[in-house]
C-alpha positions in Angstrom: -21.8 49.4 -79.5 -21.0 48.1 -82.8 -23.1 45.3 -84.7 -21.5 43.8 -87.9 -23.4 42.0 -90.5 -21.6 40.2 -93.7 -23.4 41.1 -96.7 -21.3 39.2 -98.9 -17.4 38.2 -99.3 -16.4 41.9 -99.2 -19.2 43.8 -97.8 -20.3 44.5 -94.7 -23.2 46.4 -92.8 -22.2 48.1 -89.7 -24.9 49.7 -87.1 -23.3 52.3 -84.7 -25.2 52.6 -81.3 -24.4 56.3 -80.2 -26.4 59.3 -79.4 -28.2 58.6 -82.8 -28.0 55.2 -84.1 -26.2 55.0 -87.6 -25.7 52.5 -90.4 -22.7 52.0 -92.8 -21.7 49.9 -95.7 -18.3 49.1 -96.1 -16.4 46.9 -98.6 -12.8 45.4 -98.4 -11.0 43.6 -101.0 -9.2 40.3 -100.2 -5.8 41.7 -101.1 -6.3 44.9 -98.5 -7.8 42.8 -96.1 -4.3 40.4 -96.2 -2.2 43.7 -96.5 -3.7 44.9 -93.1 -4.0 41.6 -91.1 -1.8 39.0 -92.7 -4.8 36.8 -92.4 -4.5 36.7 -88.5 -7.7 37.9 -87.7 -11.3 37.8 -89.5 -12.7 40.2 -92.2 -15.1 40.8 -89.3 -12.7 41.6 -86.7 -10.9 44.0 -89.1 -14.1 46.2 -89.3 -14.8 46.3 -86.0 -11.0 47.4 -85.3 -11.6 50.0 -88.1 -14.7 51.3 -86.8 -12.8 51.5 -83.0 -10.1 53.8 -84.7 -12.6 55.8 -86.4 -15.0 56.3 -83.2 -11.8 57.5 -81.2 -11.2 60.1 -84.0 -15.0 61.3 -84.7 -18.5 60.7 -84.0 -20.5 58.1 -85.7 -22.5 60.8 -87.3 -19.2 61.9 -89.1 -18.6 58.3 -90.8 -19.5 58.0 -94.0 -22.8 56.0 -94.7 -20.7 53.6 -97.4 -17.3 53.6 -98.2 -14.2 51.2 -99.4 -12.1 50.2 -96.4 -9.1 52.3 -97.9 -10.5 55.4 -97.7 -9.9 55.8 -94.0 -6.0 56.2 -94.8 -7.1 59.1 -97.0 -8.4 60.7 -94.0 -6.1 59.6 -91.4 -2.7 58.5 -92.6 -1.8 56.7 -89.7 -4.6 54.4 -90.1 -2.8 51.4 -92.2 0.0 51.1 -89.7 -2.3 51.4 -86.8 -4.2 48.7 -88.1 -1.5 46.3 -88.7 -0.4 46.5 -85.2 -3.8 45.8 -84.1 -4.5 43.1 -86.4 -0.9 41.4 -86.2 -0.3 41.3 -82.7 
């Protein structure tokens, strides 16, 4: 289960329940948010979908504790296209 807390306009704290609970701090700039969502979902939904994407590929303990959202695409090239499809439905 994910618990997302907005810290400020570009920063979010995410708690992930798993075998071991982890916390993460993620930033997303407005331009990148628009690129992936077209404004169709809230930033919190983008973060939630991004973590669902990550958790399908790795355990919560393998996810970095702090990162900028575009970093996911460097590890998983299909990330942006997958998220666009998820958010632009």
